[in-house]
C-alpha positions, 0 to 999 in steps of 0.5 A, a space after each residue: 419842663 418834663 426834661 428838666 424834671 427828668 434831669 434833676 431826678 437822674 443827678 440825685 440818684 448818682 453816687 459820690 467819688 471818695 477821691 473827690 471828697 478826700 481832695 475837698 477835705 484837703 482843700 478845706 483844711 489848707 484854707 482853714 490853716 491859712 486863715 489861722 496863720 493870717 489871724 493868729 500868726 503873731 500870737 503863736 509859733 505854729 500859726 506863724 508857720 502856717 502863714 508861711 506857705 500860701 495855703 489859701 491855694 486850697 481854694 484853687 484846688 477846690 476850683 479844679 474839683 468844681 470844674 471837673 464835677 460841674 462838667 459832669 453835672 451838665 453832661 449828665 443832665 443834658 443826657 437825661 433830658 434826651 440831649 436837650 441842651 436848654 432843658 439840661 442847662 435849666 436843670 443844672 441852674 435850678 439845682 445850683 440855685 437850691 444847693 448854693 443860692 438859698 443857703 447863701 442867702 439864708 447866711 447873709 440874712 442871718 448876718 444882717 439880722 445879727 448886725 442890726 441887733 448889734 446896733 451898728 451903723 448901716 454902712 455895711 449894707 453894700 457888703 451884704 448886697 455884694 455877698 447875696 448878689 454873687 459879685 463879692 469877688 469884684 466888689 472886694 477887689 475894688 475895695 482892696 485896691 482902694 477904689 471903693 470903701 471897705 466898711 467891714 472886711 471881715 463880715 462877708 469878704 469870704 463870699 468872694 470865692 462863692 461869687 466866683 463859683 456862681 459866675 462859673 455856674 452861669 457859664 458852665 452849660 455853654 462851656 460844657 457844650 464845647 467839643 474836646 478840641 475847643 475845650 482844650 484850646 480854650 483852656 490852654 489859651 486862658 492858662 497861657 494868658 493868665 500866666 503872663 498877666 500880673 495878678 497882684 494879691 487883692 486885685 481884680 484879676 486875683 479875684 477873678 481867675 478861671 484857671 482851676 475851673 478850666 483845668 477841671 472841665 478839660 480833665 473831665 472832657 478829655 477823660 482819664 490820662 492813661 500814662 499817669 501813675 496813681 498818687 497816694 493821699 499823702 503825696 497829694 498833701 505833699 504836692 499841695 504844700 509844695 504848690 503853696 510855697 511856690 505861690 508864696 514866692 510867686 507873690 513877689 511879682 509873677 503871681 499869674 504864672 503861680 496861679 496857672 501852675 497851681 491849677 495845672 498841678 492840682 489837675 494832675 493831682 486830681 487825675 492821679 487820685 482818681 486813677 489811684 482809686 481812693 474810696 475810704 468809705 466803700 469796699 475797694 472793688 466798688 470804688 474802682 468800679 466807680 473810677 472806671 465809670 468816671 474815666 468814661 464820662 465822655 461816653 457815659 456822663 450819667 455814670 459819674 458823680 454830682 457835686 
């Protein structure tokens, strides 16, 4: 367990990349706007306009960021543990447990207490169990497809993306152990397969999509794309909106291709933003030095950031 403790200590000392935080903010804003359009689209022209593009693709951007960061997390913990893959994996899972599982369970518990105080029937317990058990994406896919009851879709259905994240965390140490060629081949195979597979909105394949995670991990494993030009923050927002419009049209019958394309575009945006060197919270010289460290993650994984 000494290796596990060492690995945990190392990651806590790493710094954050401003470019990642910028893209996280864009992703969150896009998802919030999509929810505003969904709930208030018939009450306000502005909200109706927000409901046009599929701004929920902000979730896919977040998946790309997560894949990129998690690969670095696992690599850094394994390196700090002296190359012990088991100790590195245990350290990674312990950190995810403290940062994700505990807050999620506290939230689910609070929702349960509020529901009990409201005096409603207990038919919604299965919803809470799905959220706490991190299989809400599978649970709600069956519900939306009409194969299972939906007691209260507005209570914890938003846990579907967190569930998908947790499922990815479970596999991340194994995926991070792949070589560069194997990682790129797996990414290409899954993207190609996903692109030709129908994924209707709310279906099982809609709620279980590895595209963004694999793109992020492949980018972290491969390193910097030398010929790729930098990308400004405004340009990143523009391309997110373009992707959102494209995915909305893809819902007409080729959503699998839409998701795969979105993941690729978001991977390019991430690589370009990292190359641009966006660090609004630090001096520019300090930020560029950190980008250089991140681009060399393959040779020095502990120099990169943790999510």
